[in-house]
N, CA, C and O atoms as a CHARMM CRD file, in Angstrom:
* protein
*
  340
    1    1 MET  N      0.85100  -1.21500  -0.06900 PROA 1      0.00000
    2    1 MET  CA    -0.02400  -0.00700   0.08400 PROA 1      0.00000
    3    1 MET  C      0.84300   1.14100   0.04600 PROA 1      0.00000
    4    1 MET  O      1.84400   1.15000   0.76200 PROA 1      0.00000
    5    2 VAL  N      0.54300   2.21900  -0.79500 PROA 2      0.00000
    6    2 VAL  CA     1.23900   3.39600  -0.93200 PROA 2      0.00000
    7    2 VAL  C      0.30000   4.48700  -0.45400 PROA 2      0.00000
    8    2 VAL  O     -0.80600   4.54300  -0.99300 PROA 2      0.00000
    9    3 ILE  N      0.60700   5.35200   0.48400 PROA 3      0.00000
   10    3 ILE  CA    -0.20200   6.42400   1.02400 PROA 3      0.00000
   11    3 ILE  C      0.21800   7.76000   0.33200 PROA 3      0.00000
   12    3 ILE  O      1.39900   8.10500   0.29500 PROA 3      0.00000
   13    4 HSD  N     -0.68800   8.42400  -0.15700 PROA 4      0.00000
   14    4 HSD  CA    -0.48000   9.83800  -0.79200 PROA 4      0.00000
   15    4 HSD  C     -0.98000  10.79800   0.29400 PROA 4      0.00000
   16    4 HSD  O     -2.18000  10.90100   0.54500 PROA 4      0.00000
   17    5 VAL  N     -0.00200  11.52200   0.95300 PROA 5      0.00000
   18    5 VAL  CA    -0.32000  12.50100   1.99800 PROA 5      0.00000
   19    5 VAL  C     -0.86100  13.78900   1.25000 PROA 5      0.00000
   20    5 VAL  O     -0.22700  14.28500   0.31900 PROA 5      0.00000
   21    6 LEU  N     -1.99900  14.27800   1.67500 PROA 6      0.00000
   22    6 LEU  CA    -2.61000  15.36700   1.04600 PROA 6      0.00000
   23    6 LEU  C     -2.73600  16.67400   1.91800 PROA 6      0.00000
   24    6 LEU  O     -3.18700  17.71800   1.44600 PROA 6      0.00000
   25    7 ALA  N     -2.31800  16.55100   3.19400 PROA 7      0.00000
   26    7 ALA  CA    -2.30500  17.76300   4.03200 PROA 7      0.00000
   27    7 ALA  C     -1.46200  17.49200   5.27300 PROA 7      0.00000
   28    7 ALA  O     -0.99700  16.37300   5.49100 PROA 7      0.00000
   29    8 ALA  N     -1.27500  18.52300   6.07300 PROA 8      0.00000
   30    8 ALA  CA    -0.42700  18.39900   7.30700 PROA 8      0.00000
   31    8 ALA  C     -1.07600  17.57300   8.32600 PROA 8      0.00000
   32    8 ALA  O     -2.30300  17.60900   8.41500 PROA 8      0.00000
   33    9 GLU  N     -0.42400  16.87700   9.05700 PROA 9      0.00000
   34    9 GLU  CA    -0.99100  16.11900  10.19700 PROA 9      0.00000
   35    9 GLU  C     -1.35200  17.04300  11.29800 PROA 9      0.00000
   36    9 GLU  O     -0.69300  18.04000  11.59100 PROA 9      0.00000
   37   10 THR  N     -2.50100  16.63200  11.92700 PROA 10     0.00000
   38   10 THR  CA    -3.10900  17.41100  13.03300 PROA 10     0.00000
   39   10 THR  C     -3.48800  16.41000  14.07200 PROA 10     0.00000
   40   10 THR  O     -3.12900  15.24400  13.91100 PROA 10     0.00000
   41   11 ASP  N     -4.20000  16.76300  15.15600 PROA 11     0.00000
   42   11 ASP  CA    -4.67100  15.83700  16.21400 PROA 11     0.00000
   43   11 ASP  C     -6.15600  15.97400  16.36200 PROA 11     0.00000
   44   11 ASP  O     -6.82100  16.82400  15.77100 PROA 11     0.00000
   45   12 LEU  N     -6.63100  15.07700  17.19200 PROA 12     0.00000
   46   12 LEU  CA    -8.14700  15.01300  17.51400 PROA 12     0.00000
   47   12 LEU  C     -8.42700  15.62400  18.85400 PROA 12     0.00000
   48   12 LEU  O     -9.23900  15.08200  19.60500 PROA 12     0.00000
   49   13 THR  N     -7.78600  16.75000  19.20300 PROA 13     0.00000
   50   13 THR  CA    -8.13300  17.45400  20.53400 PROA 13     0.00000
   51   13 THR  C     -9.56700  17.83400  20.46700 PROA 13     0.00000
   52   13 THR  O    -10.26800  17.80200  21.47900 PROA 13     0.00000
   53   14 ASN  N    -10.04700  18.20800  19.25600 PROA 14     0.00000
   54   14 ASN  CA   -11.44100  18.55800  19.00700 PROA 14     0.00000
   55   14 ASN  C    -12.00800  17.71800  17.85900 PROA 14     0.00000
   56   14 ASN  O    -11.25900  17.14600  17.06800 PROA 14     0.00000
   57   15 PRO  N    -13.32900  17.65200  17.77900 PROA 15     0.00000
   58   15 PRO  CA   -13.83900  16.87000  16.70000 PROA 15     0.00000
   59   15 PRO  C    -13.42700  17.46400  15.39100 PROA 15     0.00000
   60   15 PRO  O    -13.39500  18.69100  15.29300 PROA 15     0.00000
   61   16 SER  N    -13.11500  16.72100  14.40200 PROA 16     0.00000
   62   16 SER  CA   -12.55600  17.29600  13.10700 PROA 16     0.00000
   63   16 SER  C    -13.01100  16.47700  11.88100 PROA 16     0.00000
   64   16 SER  O    -13.15500  15.25400  11.90100 PROA 16     0.00000
   65   17 ASN  N    -13.22500  17.27700  10.80300 PROA 17     0.00000
   66   17 ASN  CA   -13.41700  16.50200   9.54800 PROA 17     0.00000
   67   17 ASN  C    -12.19300  16.27200   8.78000 PROA 17     0.00000
   68   17 ASN  O    -12.20100  15.73900   7.67100 PROA 17     0.00000
   69   18 VAL  N    -11.14800  16.67500   9.38000 PROA 18     0.00000
   70   18 VAL  CA    -9.79600  16.44100   8.90100 PROA 18     0.00000
   71   18 VAL  C     -9.66000  17.02100   7.48400 PROA 18     0.00000
   72   18 VAL  O     -9.28600  16.33100   6.53600 PROA 18     0.00000
   73   19 GLY  N     -9.96500  18.25500   7.39100 PROA 19     0.00000
   74   19 GLY  CA    -9.80300  18.93200   6.16200 PROA 19     0.00000
   75   19 GLY  C    -10.66900  18.47100   5.03300 PROA 19     0.00000
   76   19 GLY  O    -10.27100  18.51600   3.86800 PROA 19     0.00000
   77   20 ASN  N    -11.92200  18.00200   5.39300 PROA 20     0.00000
   78   20 ASN  CA   -12.96500  17.42800   4.53000 PROA 20     0.00000
   79   20 ASN  C    -12.33200  16.20800   3.75700 PROA 20     0.00000
   80   20 ASN  O    -12.54700  15.99900   2.56200 PROA 20     0.00000
   81   21 ALA  N    -11.54200  15.43400   4.54600 PROA 21     0.00000
   82   21 ALA  CA   -11.02200  14.19400   3.94300 PROA 21     0.00000
   83   21 ALA  C    -12.03500  13.07500   3.92000 PROA 21     0.00000
   84   21 ALA  O    -12.92900  12.94100   4.75500 PROA 21     0.00000
   85   22 THR  N    -11.79600  12.22600   2.80800 PROA 22     0.00000
   86   22 THR  CA   -12.66400  11.06000   2.64100 PROA 22     0.00000
   87   22 THR  C    -11.77600   9.84900   3.13300 PROA 22     0.00000
   88   22 THR  O    -12.35300   8.81500   3.47100 PROA 22     0.00000
   89   23 LEU  N    -10.49400   9.92400   3.18500 PROA 23     0.00000
   90   23 LEU  CA    -9.62600   8.93300   3.75800 PROA 23     0.00000
   91   23 LEU  C     -8.69300   9.54700   4.71800 PROA 23     0.00000
   92   23 LEU  O     -8.15500  10.62100   4.44700 PROA 23     0.00000
   93   24 VAL  N     -8.46800   8.92000   5.83700 PROA 24     0.00000
   94   24 VAL  CA    -7.79400   9.49200   6.94500 PROA 24     0.00000
   95   24 VAL  C     -6.76000   8.43300   7.54100 PROA 24     0.00000
   96   24 VAL  O     -7.12800   7.31200   7.89100 PROA 24     0.00000
   97   25 ARG  N     -5.51000   8.84700   7.62700 PROA 25     0.00000
   98   25 ARG  CA    -4.50600   7.98300   8.33000 PROA 25     0.00000
   99   25 ARG  C     -4.54400   8.47600   9.75600 PROA 25     0.00000
  100   25 ARG  O     -4.44400   9.67300  10.02300 PROA 25     0.00000
  101   26 LEU  N     -4.68300   7.58300  10.62000 PROA 26     0.00000
  102   26 LEU  CA    -4.80600   7.86500  12.06400 PROA 26     0.00000
  103   26 LEU  C     -3.74400   7.09700  12.86500 PROA 26     0.00000
  104   26 LEU  O     -3.61500   5.87700  12.76300 PROA 26     0.00000
  105   27 TYR  N     -3.01700   7.84100  13.63800 PROA 27     0.00000
  106   27 TYR  CA    -1.93500   7.09500  14.52300 PROA 27     0.00000
  107   27 TYR  C     -2.41400   7.40100  15.97100 PROA 27     0.00000
  108   27 TYR  O     -2.67400   8.55000  16.32700 PROA 27     0.00000
  109   28 ASN  N     -2.52100   6.28200  16.81900 PROA 28     0.00000
  110   28 ASN  CA    -2.83100   6.49800  18.20400 PROA 28     0.00000
  111   28 ASN  C     -1.58800   6.50100  19.02500 PROA 28     0.00000
  112   28 ASN  O     -1.05700   5.43400  19.33400 PROA 28     0.00000
  113   29 GLY  N     -1.07400   7.70700  19.41100 PROA 29     0.00000
  114   29 GLY  CA     0.13500   7.83700  20.16600 PROA 29     0.00000
  115   29 GLY  C     -0.17900   7.91700  21.74700 PROA 29     0.00000
  116   29 GLY  O      0.70000   8.10000  22.58900 PROA 29     0.00000
  117   30 HSD  N     -1.44900   7.76800  22.01700 PROA 30     0.00000
  118   30 HSD  CA    -1.83200   7.83700  23.43600 PROA 30     0.00000
  119   30 HSD  C     -1.18000   6.55200  24.17700 PROA 30     0.00000
  120   30 HSD  O     -0.79100   5.56800  23.54800 PROA 30     0.00000
  121   31 SER  N     -1.11100   6.66400  25.47600 PROA 31     0.00000
  122   31 SER  CA    -0.69400   5.50800  26.28400 PROA 31     0.00000
  123   31 SER  C     -1.56900   4.30300  26.28800 PROA 31     0.00000
  124   31 SER  O     -1.13300   3.18100  26.54700 PROA 31     0.00000
  125   32 GLY  N     -2.79800   4.55200  25.99900 PROA 32     0.00000
  126   32 GLY  CA    -3.85100   3.39000  25.97400 PROA 32     0.00000
  127   32 GLY  C     -4.62500   3.41900  24.66400 PROA 32     0.00000
  128   32 GLY  O     -4.31200   4.12100  23.70300 PROA 32     0.00000
  129   33 VAL  N     -5.64300   2.60500  24.71300 PROA 33     0.00000
  130   33 VAL  CA    -6.53800   2.50600  23.61600 PROA 33     0.00000
  131   33 VAL  C     -7.35400   3.74400  23.50700 PROA 33     0.00000
  132   33 VAL  O     -7.55400   4.40500  24.52700 PROA 33     0.00000
  133   34 SER  N     -7.85600   4.12700  22.33600 PROA 34     0.00000
  134   34 SER  CA    -8.81100   5.22600  22.13500 PROA 34     0.00000
  135   34 SER  C     -9.84700   4.80700  21.24000 PROA 34     0.00000
  136   34 SER  O     -9.57500   4.15000  20.23600 PROA 34     0.00000
  137   35 VAL  N    -11.13600   5.17600  21.56600 PROA 35     0.00000
  138   35 VAL  CA   -12.32200   4.81800  20.80100 PROA 35     0.00000
  139   35 VAL  C    -12.45200   5.98900  19.78700 PROA 35     0.00000
  140   35 VAL  O    -12.55900   7.13500  20.22300 PROA 35     0.00000
  141   36 ILE  N    -12.44700   5.75400  18.49900 PROA 36     0.00000
  142   36 ILE  CA   -12.67300   6.81400  17.53900 PROA 36     0.00000
  143   36 ILE  C    -14.04600   6.72500  17.00600 PROA 36     0.00000
  144   36 ILE  O    -14.50200   5.72200  16.45800 PROA 36     0.00000
  145   37 THR  N    -14.70400   7.87900  17.20600 PROA 37     0.00000
  146   37 THR  CA   -16.10700   8.01700  16.82200 PROA 37     0.00000
  147   37 THR  C    -16.32200   8.80400  15.55400 PROA 37     0.00000
  148   37 THR  O    -15.82000   9.91700  15.39400 PROA 37     0.00000
  149   38 ARG  N    -17.06900   8.21100  14.66800 PROA 38     0.00000
  150   38 ARG  CA   -17.37000   8.92000  13.37200 PROA 38     0.00000
  151   38 ARG  C    -18.87700   9.52100  13.51700 PROA 38     0.00000
  152   38 ARG  O    -19.81400   8.80500  13.87200 PROA 38     0.00000
  153   39 LYS  N    -19.01300  10.80000  13.23300 PROA 39     0.00000
  154   39 LYS  CA   -20.35600  11.42500  13.26900 PROA 39     0.00000
  155   39 LYS  C    -20.63900  12.08700  11.94800 PROA 39     0.00000
  156   39 LYS  O    -19.71900  12.49900  11.24100 PROA 39     0.00000
  157   40 ASP  N    -21.96200  12.19600  11.59500 PROA 40     0.00000
  158   40 ASP  CA   -22.29700  12.98100  10.40900 PROA 40     0.00000
  159   40 ASP  C    -22.36200  14.35800  10.58000 PROA 40     0.00000
  160   40 ASP  O    -22.18700  14.81100  11.71100 PROA 40     0.00000
  161   41 SER  N    -22.58900  15.11300   9.62500 PROA 41     0.00000
  162   41 SER  CA   -22.52700  16.62700   9.74700 PROA 41     0.00000
  163   41 SER  C    -23.62800  17.08600  10.62400 PROA 41     0.00000
  164   41 SER  O    -23.54000  18.23800  11.04900 PROA 41     0.00000
  165   42 GLY  N    -24.67500  16.35200  10.96900 PROA 42     0.00000
  166   42 GLY  CA   -25.66300  16.71700  11.94200 PROA 42     0.00000
  167   42 GLY  C    -25.34800  16.35600  13.42400 PROA 42     0.00000
  168   42 GLY  O    -26.08100  16.65800  14.36600 PROA 42     0.00000
  169   43 GLY  N    -24.16800  15.67100  13.52100 PROA 43     0.00000
  170   43 GLY  CA   -23.80800  15.32000  14.96700 PROA 43     0.00000
  171   43 GLY  C    -24.33400  13.81800  15.34300 PROA 43     0.00000
  172   43 GLY  O    -24.17400  13.36500  16.47600 PROA 43     0.00000
  173   44 ASN  N    -24.93900  13.12800  14.35800 PROA 44     0.00000
  174   44 ASN  CA   -25.47800  11.78400  14.67800 PROA 44     0.00000
  175   44 ASN  C    -24.21000  10.75200  14.54400 PROA 44     0.00000
  176   44 ASN  O    -23.42800  10.73500  13.59400 PROA 44     0.00000
  177   45 THR  N    -24.16900   9.94900  15.61900 PROA 45     0.00000
  178   45 THR  CA   -23.12500   8.86100  15.58500 PROA 45     0.00000
  179   45 THR  C    -23.33300   7.91300  14.44300 PROA 45     0.00000
  180   45 THR  O    -24.42100   7.35100  14.32700 PROA 45     0.00000
  181   46 ILE  N    -22.32700   7.69300  13.56400 PROA 46     0.00000
  182   46 ILE  CA   -22.42100   6.68600  12.52100 PROA 46     0.00000
  183   46 ILE  C    -21.82500   5.38600  13.05300 PROA 46     0.00000
  184   46 ILE  O    -22.33600   4.30200  12.77000 PROA 46     0.00000
  185   47 GLY  N    -20.74800   5.49400  13.82000 PROA 47     0.00000
  186   47 GLY  CA   -20.05100   4.32400  14.34700 PROA 47     0.00000
  187   47 GLY  C    -18.87100   4.67900  15.05000 PROA 47     0.00000
  188   47 GLY  O    -18.47800   5.84200  15.14900 PROA 47     0.00000
  189   48 SER  N    -18.20000   3.51800  15.62500 PROA 48     0.00000
  190   48 SER  CA   -16.97800   3.82000  16.38500 PROA 48     0.00000
  191   48 SER  C    -16.11200   2.57600  16.38700 PROA 48     0.00000
  192   48 SER  O    -16.59900   1.45200  16.25900 PROA 48     0.00000
  193   49 ALA  N    -14.81700   2.80500  16.53700 PROA 49     0.00000
  194   49 ALA  CA   -13.86500   1.69300  16.53600 PROA 49     0.00000
  195   49 ALA  C    -12.80000   1.92900  17.56800 PROA 49     0.00000
  196   49 ALA  O    -12.39600   3.07400  17.77000 PROA 49     0.00000
  197   50 THR  N    -12.31400   0.87600  18.24700 PROA 50     0.00000
  198   50 THR  CA   -11.18800   0.97600  19.24000 PROA 50     0.00000
  199   50 THR  C     -9.90800   0.85400  18.45200 PROA 50     0.00000
  200   50 THR  O     -9.68800  -0.05300  17.64900 PROA 50     0.00000
  201   51 VAL  N     -9.09800   1.82000  18.73700 PROA 51     0.00000
  202   51 VAL  CA    -7.66200   1.78600  18.16800 PROA 51     0.00000
  203   51 VAL  C     -6.62200   1.54200  19.17000 PROA 51     0.00000
  204   51 VAL  O     -6.53000   2.34800  20.09600 PROA 51     0.00000
  205   52 LEU  N     -5.84300   0.55900  19.11600 PROA 52     0.00000
  206   52 LEU  CA    -4.83300   0.12900  20.07800 PROA 52     0.00000
  207   52 LEU  C     -3.74100   1.24000  20.15400 PROA 52     0.00000
  208   52 LEU  O     -3.46900   1.87800  19.13700 PROA 52     0.00000
  209   53 ASN  N     -3.16100   1.46600  21.23900 PROA 53     0.00000
  210   53 ASN  CA    -2.09200   2.44900  21.35200 PROA 53     0.00000
  211   53 ASN  C     -0.91400   2.00400  20.53300 PROA 53     0.00000
  212   53 ASN  O     -0.63700   0.80800  20.44300 PROA 53     0.00000
  213   54 GLY  N     -0.20600   2.95200  19.92600 PROA 54     0.00000
  214   54 GLY  CA     0.92100   2.68600  19.00300 PROA 54     0.00000
  215   54 GLY  C      0.64900   2.12100  17.58500 PROA 54     0.00000
  216   54 GLY  O      1.54100   1.63900  16.88700 PROA 54     0.00000
  217   55 THR  N     -0.69300   2.22000  17.19900 PROA 55     0.00000
  218   55 THR  CA    -0.94900   1.56300  15.90200 PROA 55     0.00000
  219   55 THR  C     -1.49300   2.59200  14.98200 PROA 55     0.00000
  220   55 THR  O     -1.97500   3.63800  15.41600 PROA 55     0.00000
  221   56 VAL  N     -1.42400   2.30800  13.70900 PROA 56     0.00000
  222   56 VAL  CA    -2.02100   3.10300  12.64000 PROA 56     0.00000
  223   56 VAL  C     -3.18800   2.40200  11.96400 PROA 56     0.00000
  224   56 VAL  O     -3.19700   1.19200  11.73700 PROA 56     0.00000
  225   57 GLU  N     -4.14300   3.21700  11.66700 PROA 57     0.00000
  226   57 GLU  CA    -5.38900   2.69400  11.01700 PROA 57     0.00000
  227   57 GLU  C     -5.71200   3.72700   9.90700 PROA 57     0.00000
  228   57 GLU  O     -5.30600   4.88800   9.96400 PROA 57     0.00000
  229   58 VAL  N     -6.48800   3.22200   8.86500 PROA 58     0.00000
  230   58 VAL  CA    -6.94500   4.11000   7.85800 PROA 58     0.00000
  231   58 VAL  C     -8.54100   4.06700   7.92000 PROA 58     0.00000
  232   58 VAL  O     -9.20500   3.03100   7.89600 PROA 58     0.00000
  233   59 PHE  N     -9.01800   5.29800   8.00000 PROA 59     0.00000
  234   59 PHE  CA   -10.61600   5.41900   8.03200 PROA 59     0.00000
  235   59 PHE  C    -11.00700   5.98100   6.79700 PROA 59     0.00000
  236   59 PHE  O    -10.34700   6.86500   6.25000 PROA 59     0.00000
  237   60 GLU  N    -12.19600   5.44500   6.26900 PROA 60     0.00000
  238   60 GLU  CA   -12.75300   6.07100   5.13000 PROA 60     0.00000
  239   60 GLU  C    -14.14700   6.82500   5.69800 PROA 60     0.00000
  240   60 GLU  O    -14.84900   6.23000   6.51600 PROA 60     0.00000
  241   61 LYS  N    -14.44000   7.92300   5.30600 PROA 61     0.00000
  242   61 LYS  CA   -15.56800   8.65500   5.79100 PROA 61     0.00000
  243   61 LYS  C    -16.01700   9.68000   4.64700 PROA 61     0.00000
  244   61 LYS  O    -15.30900   9.96200   3.68000 PROA 61     0.00000
  245   62 ASP  N    -17.20000  10.16100   4.87300 PROA 62     0.00000
  246   62 ASP  CA   -17.79000  11.32100   3.96300 PROA 62     0.00000
  247   62 ASP  C    -16.94300  12.52800   4.41200 PROA 62     0.00000
  248   62 ASP  O    -16.44700  12.59100   5.53700 PROA 62     0.00000
  249   63 ALA  N    -16.80700  13.46600   3.48800 PROA 63     0.00000
  250   63 ALA  CA   -16.03400  14.64900   3.64200 PROA 63     0.00000
  251   63 ALA  C    -16.40700  15.45900   4.77100 PROA 63     0.00000
  252   63 ALA  O    -15.52600  16.04300   5.40100 PROA 63     0.00000
  253   64 THR  N    -17.76400  15.56800   5.13400 PROA 64     0.00000
  254   64 THR  CA   -18.22900  16.40900   6.23800 PROA 64     0.00000
  255   64 THR  C    -18.42800  15.61800   7.49700 PROA 64     0.00000
  256   64 THR  O    -18.84100  16.21200   8.49300 PROA 64     0.00000
  257   65 ASP  N    -18.16900  14.32100   7.54800 PROA 65     0.00000
  258   65 ASP  CA   -18.16700  13.52300   8.78000 PROA 65     0.00000
  259   65 ASP  C    -16.96200  13.99200   9.70000 PROA 65     0.00000
  260   65 ASP  O    -15.89200  14.36700   9.22100 PROA 65     0.00000
  261   66 THR  N    -17.20700  13.94300  10.96300 PROA 66     0.00000
  262   66 THR  CA   -16.19400  14.23900  11.90500 PROA 66     0.00000
  263   66 THR  C    -15.72500  13.00300  12.61900 PROA 66     0.00000
  264   66 THR  O    -16.45400  12.01800  12.73300 PROA 66     0.00000
  265   67 LEU  N    -14.44900  13.06000  13.12100 PROA 67     0.00000
  266   67 LEU  CA   -13.85400  12.01500  13.99800 PROA 67     0.00000
  267   67 LEU  C    -13.54800  12.61600  15.37000 PROA 67     0.00000
  268   67 LEU  O    -13.16700  13.78000  15.49400 PROA 67     0.00000
  269   68 THR  N    -13.71300  11.84700  16.31100 PROA 68     0.00000
  270   68 THR  CA   -13.33800  12.25600  17.71200 PROA 68     0.00000
  271   68 THR  C    -12.70600  11.10100  18.36800 PROA 68     0.00000
  272   68 THR  O    -12.94100   9.94700  18.01200 PROA 68     0.00000
  273   69 ALA  N    -11.83300  11.43400  19.40700 PROA 69     0.00000
  274   69 ALA  CA   -11.10800  10.43100  20.12800 PROA 69     0.00000
  275   69 ALA  C    -11.59400  10.46600  21.58600 PROA 69     0.00000
  276   69 ALA  O    -11.78200  11.53300  22.17000 PROA 69     0.00000
  277   70 SER  N    -11.78400   9.31300  22.13300 PROA 70     0.00000
  278   70 SER  CA   -12.39200   9.14900  23.51200 PROA 70     0.00000
  279   70 SER  C    -11.23900   9.48500  24.50000 PROA 70     0.00000
  280   70 SER  O    -11.53400   9.99500  25.58100 PROA 70     0.00000
  281   71 ALA  N    -10.02600   9.24500  24.20800 PROA 71     0.00000
  282   71 ALA  CA    -8.94500   9.48300  25.15300 PROA 71     0.00000
  283   71 ALA  C     -7.74800   9.92500  24.32000 PROA 71     0.00000
  284   71 ALA  O     -7.56600   9.53800  23.16500 PROA 71     0.00000
  285   72 GLY  N     -6.89500  10.81200  25.01700 PROA 72     0.00000
  286   72 GLY  CA    -5.75500  11.17500  24.37000 PROA 72     0.00000
  287   72 GLY  C     -5.84600  11.95700  23.09400 PROA 72     0.00000
  288   72 GLY  O     -4.95200  11.81000  22.26100 PROA 72     0.00000
  289   73 GLY  N     -6.81600  12.75200  22.87000 PROA 73     0.00000
  290   73 GLY  CA    -7.02700  13.36700  21.52800 PROA 73     0.00000
  291   73 GLY  C     -5.77000  14.17200  21.07400 PROA 73     0.00000
  292   73 GLY  O     -5.57700  14.29400  19.86500 PROA 73     0.00000
  293   74 ALA  N     -4.93300  14.70800  21.93500 PROA 74     0.00000
  294   74 ALA  CA    -3.86100  15.44100  21.54400 PROA 74     0.00000
  295   74 ALA  C     -2.74700  14.56200  20.99400 PROA 74     0.00000
  296   74 ALA  O     -1.89300  14.99300  20.21900 PROA 74     0.00000
  297   75 SER  N     -2.80000  13.28400  21.44100 PROA 75     0.00000
  298   75 SER  CA    -1.90300  12.25100  21.02300 PROA 75     0.00000
  299   75 SER  C     -2.33100  11.31300  19.82900 PROA 75     0.00000
  300   75 SER  O     -1.62400  10.42700  19.34900 PROA 75     0.00000
  301   76 VAL  N     -3.57500  11.64800  19.43800 PROA 76     0.00000
  302   76 VAL  CA    -4.16900  10.89700  18.38000 PROA 76     0.00000
  303   76 VAL  C     -3.93200  11.80100  17.08200 PROA 76     0.00000
  304   76 VAL  O     -4.58100  12.83700  16.94000 PROA 76     0.00000
  305   77 LYS  N     -3.00900  11.39600  16.16200 PROA 77     0.00000
  306   77 LYS  CA    -2.68100  12.11600  15.03900 PROA 77     0.00000
  307   77 LYS  C     -3.42400  11.67400  13.87300 PROA 77     0.00000
  308   77 LYS  O     -3.62500  10.47400  13.68300 PROA 77     0.00000
  309   78 VAL  N     -3.90100  12.69600  12.97500 PROA 78     0.00000
  310   78 VAL  CA    -4.64100  12.34000  11.71100 PROA 78     0.00000
  311   78 VAL  C     -4.15100  13.12300  10.65900 PROA 78     0.00000
  312   78 VAL  O     -3.65000  14.22500  10.88300 PROA 78     0.00000
  313   79 ALA  N     -4.25900  12.60600   9.41400 PROA 79     0.00000
  314   79 ALA  CA    -3.79100  13.29600   8.18600 PROA 79     0.00000
  315   79 ALA  C     -4.71000  12.93800   7.07900 PROA 79     0.00000
  316   79 ALA  O     -5.15500  11.79100   7.04500 PROA 79     0.00000
  317   80 LYS  N     -5.03100  13.78000   6.19300 PROA 80     0.00000
  318   80 LYS  CA    -5.83900  13.51500   5.03900 PROA 80     0.00000
  319   80 LYS  C     -4.93800  12.85200   4.08100 PROA 80     0.00000
  320   80 LYS  O     -3.82600  13.31700   3.83200 PROA 80     0.00000
  321   81 ILE  N     -5.43300  11.68300   3.49100 PROA 81     0.00000
  322   81 ILE  CA    -4.57700  10.90600   2.57200 PROA 81     0.00000
  323   81 ILE  C     -5.42700  10.49200   1.37000 PROA 81     0.00000
  324   81 ILE  O     -6.63300  10.73400   1.31000 PROA 81     0.00000
  325   82 GLY  N     -4.73200   9.84700   0.40600 PROA 82     0.00000
  326   82 GLY  CA    -5.35600   9.22100  -0.72800 PROA 82     0.00000
  327   82 GLY  C     -4.41100   8.03200  -1.00700 PROA 82     0.00000
  328   82 GLY  O     -3.24300   8.04600  -0.62100 PROA 82     0.00000
  329   83 PHE  N     -4.94300   7.02300  -1.67800 PROA 83     0.00000
  330   83 PHE  CA    -4.20800   5.88800  -2.10500 PROA 83     0.00000
  331   83 PHE  C     -3.75300   6.03500  -3.55600 PROA 83     0.00000
  332   83 PHE  O     -4.49300   6.52100  -4.41100 PROA 83     0.00000
  333   84 THR  N     -2.54200   5.61000  -3.80700 PROA 84     0.00000
  334   84 THR  CA    -1.99600   5.55200  -5.20000 PROA 84     0.00000
  335   84 THR  C     -1.68700   4.13000  -5.46300 PROA 84     0.00000
  336   84 THR  O     -1.58400   3.29200  -4.56700 PROA 84     0.00000
  337   85 ARG  N     -1.53800   3.88100  -6.75500 PROA 85     0.00000
  338   85 ARG  CA    -1.21500   2.44900  -7.22800 PROA 85     0.00000
  339   85 ARG  C      0.04100   2.47000  -7.99300 PROA 85     0.00000
  340   85 ARG  O      0.49100   1.42800  -8.46900 PROA 85     0.00000
């Protein structure tokens, strides 16, 4: 897999649409697990997933959906990405 970085990395201190990203690279640098919650533009929860500390995951979402971290938001890093072949 090749990741095409499209914007500067930021964190999930606050809910974020990650620059209207549809693909997001997420790194959990917190000391424990963090539950990442995806919400639509109206604030309705779509779903959530537990991310282990020290791991990287890729999330697909609609551009206006937001992501939040249950713990360690400042340590959860996100970047807008795309895939290349």
